[in-house]
N, C-alpha and C positions, 0 to 999 in steps of 0.2 A: 802144300795148301790146298783146298780147296776153293772153289768161287761160290762164295753164297749166292743163293736167288732166293728176295723176298716178294714175296705175291701178296700181293695189296687187295681185298676184296673193298669195292666203291660200287657204286654207282652216279653218272654225270645225270644229276636232277635236273633238267630245263624244267623249271615251272609247267610255264607255254610255250607253244615254239611251232610243227606242225600238225598237230590236235591243240585244240582247244585245252585251259585248264582244269575243267572238273573230269576230263577225260584221262589226263595226266595225274591229278589228283585220286580218281579212282586204283591206279594202276602204284600211288604210291605206296594207298592203303594197303595194299593186296603183297608189297616188298618191303616193308615191315611186319606184316604180321607174319611172310615166313621166314624174316631174321630173329624174332623174338622167339617162331620155334625152334631155329636152329642154336640159337645162343644157347637152347636146353637139352641141346639132344646129342651135337657133336662138341665133345670137349676138348676136340682141337680144331677146332675152326677161335683164328686169333682174335679178329675181330672185324668191323664192319666200319669201312671210313667212309660219312655223312656226308662224302661233298662240301666239307669245308659251311657248312650253312648249317643256323640253325630255326631256320621258316619249316623246314622239314618238320620235325618235333611240333608248332601249332599246326600246321596241315594237317598230318597225321592223326594229334588228338580233338581235330576238332570233327571229325569221326566216329574216332574209336575213345571219347575221353574216360574209358574204365582199364584202358591199359597204361596208364601213366604211373603207376606204381612198376609196372612191369620193364616199361622204357626208365626209371630212372635206376633199376637193378642188374640190367643191361650196360647202362652206363657206367653204372657206381662199377662193375669187373669188370670195368675196360671193354667190353666186347663192342662196343657202339661208341663209336671216339665223332667228336660233334665240335663246333665249331671251328674256325674266330669267327669268323667273318658270319652276320644275320642275311643276305643272298650273297651267290655270286652275279656281281654287277659289271655291267661294263663301266671301266672307270672314266674310257673316253669321254663320252656323251652326259657325264654325271658331274655336279658339282665338285672341288674341292671336299667342300664342306658335307655332300651324301658322302664320297668315300672314307672318311671319318666317321661320319655317323654310322656307319657299315659296319667299322671294326668296333665303337662302343657300341653301340646296342649290339652287337654280335657278341663279344666281352662280356657285356651283361645276363644276356641271354645265357650264353655257355655256362657262365660259375653257377648259376641259377641252377643250372641241372650236375655240375661238375669241373671237371677241368678243361679246357678248351685245348686243343691242339695247338700251335704254338706256331704256324706254319702259316703266309701269306699262300694262301691258294687260286691260284688265278688259270683252271686248267685250260678255259676256253675262250678266255677272253680274248678278242678280237685286236690283237696286238697288248700293250703293256706301258705304261706312264711310263714317261722320267723321275719322277718321284719319291715311286715306289719302291726304294731302297731306304729312303729316309722317310719318309712315313711306314717305314713296318718299323726298321728302327726304333723310332720312337714310340709303337708301341708295346714294344718290348720283343719283337718277333728278329731274330737274325738268318731267315731263310724263306723261300718263296720256291713253289713249284709253278712253270706254264707249260701253254701248250706250242704258243703260238710267238713268232717277234725277231729270232735266231732259227740261223740257218745254220744246221750242222755237216759237217765237213768229215768224219771219221778221222781215227787217231793214223791211213796211210797221208794222209794229208795236211800242209805247212799250211794253218792259216796265210790270208795274202795280207801285205804290208797294206795292200789299198781296201779291204777288206775289214769294217770292224763290228759288223754286226754278224758275224757268224763262229763259229765254235767246234775244233777240233773233237770235243767233248761232249758229252748229253750234262756234263758237269763245270759249273762256271763261275766268280767272282763279279758279280755283277754292282755296277759302283752307279749312283745318280748322283746329279750334276753340283753337286754338293761336296760331292766326293766319299756320303756314307757306301760304305759297302755289306752288305750282307752273300750268301751261299746262295745260289740260281741252280735251281733243277727244272732240266729244261726234260719234254716228257717230244725225247727225239724220234722215237713210234711209237708216236699217242698216247693218252691215255686208257688207251684199250688195247695195249699190246700182250696182258694176260690176259684178255677176252676164253673166254669158254673151252677152259684145256682140258685135253680130252684126258677122261680115263678108262681108254682100252690103247690095247699097247702098240700095234702099229699107227694106230691116229694117235698116238702120242709123242711115239718117235719121230713122227713129219713134223709134227708143232715143234717141237725142243730144237728137232733139229735147225728150223732154219729162224726161226725164234731166239736159242741162245746166239745165233750166229750176229742176228740184226742188233742185236744187245747191247752183242761184245765190242759192236764197231764204233762205238758211240762210246763206252763205259769207262770212265778215269779209271775205275777202280775193279778191284774183283767181288766187288758187293752190288750187283744186277737185280734192276729195280722190272719187278713186273705189274699193272696195274691191272688186276681181275675183275675186271666189267668196261661199259662202256653208258652212251644217253640210254637214260629210262630202262639197263641192263637188270633183266631179275637175278639175286641173286643165286650165284651156282652151286647150287646145295652137296655136290658131290665132290667140290674141290679140295678139301681135304683127302680122299679116296684120290683123285687125281696126285696130286702132291706126292704123296705114299706111291705110284705108281710111279713116276719121275724119278725120284729118289733109286729105285730098284734099278730103271733105265741108265742112269747118270752117275758111277761112282765117283765120279771128278768132281760132282755139285752137289752142293748141299739147297735141298728147296727148302723152305721154309713159308706158311703164312704168317700173313708179320704186318705191319702199320708201322707210321709214319715214323714217329719218334726214337723206333729202333735202328728205324733203315739211315734216320741222318743222322744218327749217332754214328751209327758204324762206317760209315760214306765220311763223313768228316772227319773220322782218323788216319786212314788213309789216303787223303788227297795228296797228288804229286804235285811236284812244285811249278812242275812248267801249265797247271790249270790257266787255261785264259780269261780275257774279263772282258766283257762287257759296258758300255756306257753311256746315262739315260735311256731316251725314248725307245721303245723296243717294236718296230713298226714291218719288219720283214723288207727291210729296207733293203737288200742283197739279195733279193727275189728277184724274180719275171716281173712282179706288181701285178700280178692279176687277184692275186686272191689274201691281198693286205682286206678287204671286206672293211676296209675306209668307207663304201659309197655308203654304209647303212646310215652316213650321217647325217645324208640328204634323203636316204629312205622315208616315206609319212612324216614329212615334217612338220604339220600340226602335233606328234606326240613331244616334237622336240620341244615348241614353241609354249604346249602345255608345260611341259616339263621346269622348263626356266622361269615358267612364269609360278608356280609352286614353289619352287626351291626359295625364288623369290621372296616369294611375302614371307616361306618358314624362315630362311634366315637371315631375311637384313630386317625382317619389316616386324613379324609376328616376336622371334624371341627377345631385340633390341627392346622392343616398347614393352617386350613387359619384365626384363631387367631393370630395366629402368620405374616400371610403377611396382618392384617387391620393392624399394626404399619407403613409397608412400605404405603399402597393404601388409608387405609381409608374406606376400603370398608367391608364386612362382609355378604355373601350372605345368608342372612337371611331364603329368599323365595325361595329359589333353598332348602334349607337344610333342610325345613318344609314338603316341595311337596316328598325329599326321605324321610320324617320319617315315614308320612302320608303312604305314598306306601309302604312302610315296614311294618307298621304296620297293615295294612286288609292282613298282614297275619299272627295276632295274635293273632286271638282268641281263643277257646280253641279246638274249633272242627276243626281250621286251622292246624296250628302248631301244633299238638300235630298228626296229621295226621291220622285222625281216620274219614274222610269222604270220598264220594264217590270216585273215578278217574276224576270226570271231576271239582270237585272245588278243588285238588290239582294238576291238570294240569295247570287248571289257576294260583296256585299262582308261579312256576317257570319264569311264564315273570313279576309279579311283582317283584321278586329279581333283577330280571336284572335288570330294568327299575331302583329298586332305587340304585343298584350297580354304575351301568351306571351314573347316576348324583352325587354319591359320588368318584369316579373314576375324573370326568372330575370338580366339587369343588376341588380337592386335585391338580389336575394337576396346574386349571386356579393358585392356592396360591403356589406352588412353583417355576413358571416360574415369580410371582411374587417378589417371594424371594429373586432366584437366581437371578436376576437381580439384588439383591443390594448388596449379597456376595463382599467380596475382599478378588479376587484369585491374586494379582498384585504379591506375592510374589513366585510364579511356573512360570516357562523358557516360552518364548515365544512360543515354541515349544512341548510344553508338554500338556497333556487334561486334565486340571483340572475337579473334579467332588465333588457335594457336597454327606454325606450321612447323613439321618434329622431320630432322634430316635422321632417319633411322640409318644413314649410312655410314662405313668407318671412314672416311675420305668428308673434303667438304664439299660440299657441290651448287650449283649454281645452276637454274631453270626454270618453268612456270612452274606456281603450283592452281591449284582448283579445286575450287567449296564451293558449294549451294550458302548459302546464311538464308537461313531461316527468319522472316520479319514477323511474323504474324502467326499464329495460328486457331482454331475455333475446332473443338472435339466433339465428335459425333453426339455426346453427354448435352451439347448445348443446341442441336438442331440436325435433322434429317443430309442424310449426306448432300443432298444437291442443296440447302439452304447455305450450309457452311461452305461451300464454292463459292456461291453467290457472294457473300457477304467478306473474304478473300479479295475476290477477280471485282469490288467496287471498292476496293478499297485506293484512293490519290495515287498515284503514280509520285514518287520520290527520289528528284537525283541522291546519289553516292559517292565518297571517293573514298581512296584505301590508306590510312595513315601508321605508323610505324608508334610506336613507345614513347617516342619521344616527339611527335607532330607533325613529322617530316611524310609530306604526303610522294605515297608510292603509286606509279603512274600503272596502275591495276587496267584491263578491260571488266564492264560491268554490264550484265545482261538490261535487258528490262524484268517490269517483277509478273512473275509465274507462277499458279498454282494448282499443287497435284496433290493426290494422299498420301500420307505416311503413316505406321504409328508404333508407339514404342511400347515396349516389354517392357513394366518394371518388377524388380528384384522381388516386392513386395507386395505385387496383385497382381489384376487383370488386364490385361494388355489394352491400350488405350490408341483407339485411331481419330485419325483426326484429318483435315483438309488443313494447309502448310502453305501460308503466300512467301517466295522465297526466291533469290537473283544469284549469276551464277558469276563466279567472281576468280577473275584471271589476272595474275600476280609474279610478274617474275623476282626471282631470290635470286641473290648473288651471293656467293661464297658461305655460304651457310655451314659452319662447321660442323663436325663429323661427332656422329652422338646428342646431337643439340637440337631446340628448341628458340624460335622466336613468334614472340606476338602481334599482331596486328590488329586494328580495329576497322567493319565498314560503320562509314562516319556519315552521317546526313550532309546535303551541301554538295555544290560541282565545285571542283579545284582544275583549272587550267593547266593541261604541265607538256613537255616538250609534242607536236603536233608532226615535226618533220618523218613521213614516209620513208621506210628502207628503200621500198622497189619503184619506181618511173612505173606508168599509167597502164604500161601493156605487162608489166609484170620479167620481164623480159630482161631488166638487168636492175639485181640485187644487191645494197652497197652499205657496211659499216667501217668503225675504224680500221677494225680485220684484216676485211678482204673484200672480192669484188667478185659474185659471180654473173657470168653472161649464158641466157640460154638458148642456142643455136636453132633455127626453125625445124633441124630435126631432132629435139627435146635434150640433144649432150650439151652439156656443161663449161665452159671457158671459165676457173676459178686464180684468181690474182691473190697470194698471200702478199699484204700493202709492207710487211713490213721486212721480208725476203726480197720481194718484189720478182718471186717465183710466178712461173704462169704454167699451171697444168687445163689440157683440153681435151679433149674426146672423153668428158668420164660420161657417169653415168648412159652405160649401152646395154639394154638386152639385147638377150643370147639367147638365138631357137634350137634346138637341136634334136633330132632321135636318141630314143633309148632302147633294145633288144635284148637288153640281159633281164636283172631280177634285183629284188628288195638287196640284196648284199653289193649288188656289182655293178658298175654303169657302163653300154659299148657302145658307142656311136655304130649306123648304121657304117658298111664302106661305101666309100665316098660321098656319105653326105653334106653338104653344106649348112653351116648355122645361117640361122636368119637374125639381122643384125634390127635391132630398131634405129639404128643408123643410118639405115637404107631408107627410112619413109616419114614422112612428114610428120610434126607433132603440131596438139593443139595446145595452146596453151593460156591458162583458164588464170587469173589473179582474182583470189582468194578473199584473202586480209593481206593490209599492208600501212604498220599505221608504224611513230617512233620504238618499242621494240620489238616488234616482228612482221615479217612476212609471209605471208603461202600462197605458194603457187604449185595449180592443177596442173602437171601436165601427160598428156593423153595419147599417147601409142598404139593402132590397130596393127598387128600384126597378120598375115596372112602364112597359116600353118596349119599339115597334114592334121588330119584328125586323128590319125594315128598308124601304126603302121601296119604294112599292108598285109595278104592273109599267110603268107608265110610264115609269119610268125607262130601263130596260132599250133601249125602243122610242127614247126619244130619243134617247141616248147610241149608236144606230148609225147613227142618220140623223143624226150629229154638230151637232144643235141647240145652239148655243150657251148655256151654264148659264143664264145670264142670259134667257133665254128660257124655261128650262122650266117645266113645267106639274105633276111630275110631286110625289106626296104622300106620308107616313110607308104602310106600311099599315096596315092596321087590326088584324095580329095582333096581340099581347105577348109579352113573355115576359120573366120577372121578371130583374133582370140585380141582384146581389149587389155594393154596395161597402163590404170590412172597409177600415179604417182603425186602424194605432197609430198613437197620440198617446204623446210621449214629454216629460214636466218632467223636467226637472233643478234638483238643490236650487242652485244657484250661477246659473241662468242666466234671462234674458226669453223664451230666443227658444222657441218650442216645435216639434218635429219630431215630421212626420205621412212614415208612411208606407201610401200605399191601394193594396189588392191589388183587383184584377179580372178573375174570367174574361172575356171577352167573344167570346160566340157572338152579339152583335148587328150587324148591318149598316147601312153608308150614314147613319154617325149622331158626333155628338160629343160627350163629356163633358169640363168643366171645373169644376175647383172657385172658390168665390168666397167672397173674404174684403172684407165690408162695412166701411170704416174710419172712416164718418162724416167723412173727409179732401175738400171742394169746393173745389178750389182747380184752377185752370188749367196747371198742369203739371206733372211729376213726373218721375224718375229711373229707369235703369235701367244695367245691367250690360252694355257694350258691347263694343267692340274697342279696347283701351287707352282706355278711354273709359267716366267713369261722365254717360252724356249727359243731358241736359236736353230731354224733349218734353212738345209743348204734349201737350195733355188735350182737342181739339178739330182738328177736319179746315177742310183747306179751303172754299173758297165753291164750288171745282171737284167736292168730294168727292159722290158718289155709294151706294158702297157704305157698307150701313148698318154694316157692322165697319167696324173699325178695328183690324189685327191689326198686333203691334209682336214685333218679338226680342229677344230676352236671353239671356244665361247666368247667372250667376249669380241675380238679384236682380233687382224691382221695387219703386219707392219711393214712396209718399203722403207727405207734411207741409206744414205749414202752422207759423207762426210758434211754437208751441207744443207741436206734438206729432208724431209718424211713426209712421209702417206700415209696416213692411220685407215681405216674403216673398220666400225663395228660395229656390232650387229645383236637382236633379240631372237635366243633361239635359231640360228642361221648356221647349223655345226661344222659344216663343209666350204671346203673355200677351197681351190688351185691357186698359184704362182703360177701366172703364164708369159713368160717373157719380163715384161716390165709392167702386169695387168696382174691388178686383185680380181679375180672371178669367186663373186660369191654364189652358191646357188641358194635358189628363193624354191625352188621344187621341181621333182623329180619323179615321173608318171612310169609304172611299172604296171604287170601282170601275172607276173607268178610268183611264190616267194623263192626257187631257185635252187639251192646246195642237191641233195644226192636223189631227187625225184621230181613228178611233175607235179605241184600243188597251185593251184590259180588264185591268184587274189585279187577278184575284178576293184575292191575295194586300195588299194595299192594303189591305184590311178587317179587317188588322191580328186575326184572330182567334186565340183562347187567353190565358192566362195573362198576364197582367202587372203588374208591380208600380213608383209613382211615390212618389217625394220628395222634398219639401220642407218648409217652416216657414214662424212667422209669427212676429217680435221686435216690440214696440213700443218709440219710440226720445220724450224728450224733448225737448227743446229740436234746430230741426237743424242743431247742431256734432255732435250723437250721433250726428245719421244714422250718421257712417261708424266709429261701430263694430261697427253693425247686420251691415254690406258687410262689414267684414272678418269679421265671422261666418260669416255665407254662404261667403264666400271659402273659409276652414277646414275648412267641416262638410263642403266637396268630396271634403277631401283626410283619409283619414283617419290613423292615428298606424300606424310600423311597428314591429313590435314583436319582442325575440326573446330567446330564455333563451341566459346568458352564465355556462360557470365557474365557479367561487370560483376568482381568478387574480390576477395581479401582470400590471400594462399602463404602459401610457407612456403613456396619457388617460385623465383624472379619470371618476372617477362618474359625474357629472353637469358637463355642457361645452357650452358654445354656441361653434358653428365659424365664422359669422358674426352679428356686431353688426349690425340690422338696426330700427332705428327711426324712424318717424316716421310722423304725426296721418293724411295721405292717402297716406304712397308703399306701393303695394299692387306687389310681387316678381314679377314672370313667368317668370324663371329661375334658375338657379344650376347654371351646367354650367363645361367646361374651353372653350378654343381648342382646334385643329385645331392648331393651327401651332407652339404650343409650351406648347400645356398649360395657359396661363394661364386665371386662374379668372375667371371671366364672370358678371357678377350685371345682368340685365335688368329696370325695369319700368317704371313709371307713377307721375304723379299725379293724383291721382279730384279734383284738387279746381281752381275756377278762379280760385285766389287761390295769389299766392307761399306755397311750403313747403320747409321744412328738415328734409334727413333724414340720420340720424346711418349710417353704414355701417362696421366696423370688423372687419378681421379680421388677425390673428397677424404681424404683421413685413411688409402690405401694405401700398401704397401705391394708394391708389384716380385712375383715369385714366378719360376719358372716349372713348367709343370714335363708331362708324360703328356703323346697325342691323348693315351688315355685320361689326362685331365689326373694325376698321382701325383705326388711329389716325389722331387728328385733333387743331386746335391748340389745342383750347380749354382752355383752363387749370379744375380741376375743383375744384368750388367745393362745400359741402353742400344751397346753396339751389337749389328746383327752380323751374320758370318754370312757369303756369297748366297745366292739361293737358300740360303734355313727358313724351314717352318718353327714358327715359336709360338706355344700353347704358355697363356702367360694364365694366372690366376693374379685379381686385388682384392687381397685380404685384410679386412678390416679389424 
C-alpha cells in the first residue's frame, strides 16, 4: 500500500511582527489577489488554508471591497478554507473569556461565509494552555494542531517514564485536567516542512529524500502531512506541477494537494494502538528551557497592564451592567460590544500581546486598547444610567445625596468604593463660567456623613468641597456645560454579593465613628484584628497572622539584574550579581492613618548600571545567539527610585501595594520578591479556566538557570499548615525561586530577537510605570480559595453612581443573580445574541467535585456549549473537577 502525502498550502499570517501592520497588510492583499487568480486558473489546486483566522478576510476586503463576491465563491467552492478563530491568539496572555470570544466571534464570522474548519489551530502559540482540550470539545472541535510544547523523539525511541511531555509520534492524544481528550497534531518538523517544493527534477529529489525521511521519523501512520507555506509566505503558484513531478519520481508514494478536513479524517482512521498521550499545559517543559518564549510575559509590561484593564472593563463591568440594564430597557448593545471585542482582539495575536514585535507595531496597539476601553466605558455608563433611573431611593431624606455601589464581579467583594458626589451646579446658561465658578466656590462648607438605607453610619472619608467644570450630553438636546460643587467620598464596603448593588446616601451633619488608627505614628507598625505588619529600616516587611501565629519575614524585596537577551527571552549577564533593596536604607512615610485604612509610602533608591556595556550592541548586530553573548552591565550607574504605597485595611489580611518607578535605565529586569518560608515541590497559579498546579523543579533536560511562568491574577505557595498568595494586576510573569514568589515588574531590552537584528529601543520601557500587586496569608489549604477570590475581585473596582431621591421598581439593595460556590469562578455575565438569554460562564478551580448555587428571578438554568448553543445535558449544581460551564438562565 502506498504511503499518502498530503500537501496543504497555507501562509502563517502574523498581522504584524518584524515590520509594521500596514506593510504586512499590503502583502496580504497581494497574497489574496494571487489566490483568487490561481483558484480560477488551476483546477488541480485543491485549496488554501487561511491560517485559522477570519480577520484576514476583513483585512483584505478593507482594501479590495470589490472582491467580496470572488472571496465568497472561493469559500463556497471549498478553495478557501476559513476559521474557526477570529485571530491566532497567544492563549497564555489573554483572559479565559478572551479565548472564548475568539472562538465565539470567529465561528460567527466563519458561518457568515460558509463552513469553518473545525480544528483548534495553534501553529505558533508560545506553548498551549492546559484547558485547551476541554475548550475545544465544548466548542465542538475534537482535534487541535500546534507547533510548540511537546518534544518529539521519533519511532526509534521509547518515551521515558520520567518524561510526560514527549511523544514518539507527531500524533497523540491530548488530555485536559478534567480528562477531556482530543486528537493532537504536532508540527514536529514545523509548519513549513513542505515549503517551496521544487518543480525541477534534481532539486525535487534532494528535497523529497530529506523531507520524506523527516516526516516518516515521527508519523504514526502512512499519512504524511506537509505544510506548503511559512510566515507571510506567498502562495506557491506551481505547487500542483511540483506535486505531479513528485508522483513521477516516487511511485511508492501518492502525493496529493489536500486540506485539513481530509487529512484528519484519513490519519485518525489509521491511528496505532500505541499512540501516546500528553496531559495539561504544553510548555516545552522537557526541553533545555531556553526557547519556551515564556519571558514574553514580561516584555513591554505596559501592554499587559492595558490588556488586563480593557478585559476587566468589557468582561466584568460593561457586560454585567448591560445584562442587568436589559431588564429595564429591553436593549442590549451587542454590536457595540462586538466592535470593542474585535478591536481588543486585534492586539491578541502572539506577536502583538507578547510584546515581541518592532516598536511601530506596539505603538499602534495602544490606540486600539484605548478605543476598546472607551467603548466599554460608554456601554457601562449607559447601563448605569438606565439602572439608576429604576432604583428606589425614596427612603433617604430629601436633603441627602443617594448613591449606589455596584459589584459587577461574579464573587462577593470587599474593598473601598470611591465616588464624587455633586452637591450643587450652575450651568453656563445661568452665567459666565467665571461667575458660575465663584457662585459654587462661595457656598458655605457643610459637614457630611454616609448612611446606608437603614440609617447606619458608614465610616467614610469625605473630602472638602471643591469646584470644577463638567458637562452633560442629553439624549434629546445639546450639551450642557456647568460648574459643579462636589465632594469625594471613600467608603469601605464589606462582602457585597456577586452581581448586586447597595444604596447609600451622603447626609448633612457630622457623625463620630471609631477613630482608632491602624498604624503607629511613624507608620512602621500597622495592625488590625487579623494581622500585624512591621516595616524594617530597609523596607522589608514582617507579617504575623494572628489566626495561626505564623510569621513571615523578609517580604517585599526589590531585585535588579541585567538582561542581555531580547523581547522573547531573559538572559542575565555572566557573573552579574543582583542588586537588592534589602541592602539599602528605606524612607518610610505615613500618608493616611485612621480606623479603616493605613497607607505608608516606602521609598528605596537603588544605584544600578545605566545599561549594558557597548559589547551588547556589537553582539546583537552580529546576530550572535543570546546564549553565547559576553556583554556585561555598564560600569556607569545612576539612582533608580522605587516608591511603594502599602495599604492595610481594617477587615482584611490582604496587603495591597502600588509601586511607582521612573525608569531611565536600560537592559535590566526589576522584580519584587516575597520570601514565604514554604519549601514544597509544587505551587498553584491562575491560568486559563484553571488554577493550575505546577512543579517547582525543572526537568532533567532543562539548562536555562531561570524557570519563568505565566499567571493572570495570582500565584500561591502552601503546605499543609499555611500558605501565601501573591496577587497582581497585569503582571503576567512570575518565578518560584526556592521558597520565594518573584513577580516581574519591568523587563527592559533593546532588540526583538528571533531570526535577525531588529532594534527595539522602545522595549527599554523608559518613563513612568506603576505596578499593582498584593500579598495575603492563609491558614489551611482549604482556605487558599478565599485568597484566590480576593485576588480576582481586586482586579475589578466597584462601579458607583449618584442617584436622585426617587421612587423606583428595584429596591435600594438588590442581587441580580445569586452565585455561591466555594470554588466556582464566574468569568462572564452577558446576553446571547440570538434571543437575549442571560449567559453565565465560569469554572471549578478545584480538582474535586464541588457544588454551586445559581439563582435568578424566574429563570431556569440550562447547560450550553461554549458557543452558547443548547445541549442534551441535564443541569445539576454539581461541578466536575476543573469543569468549565456555560449556563443559560432562561425565563
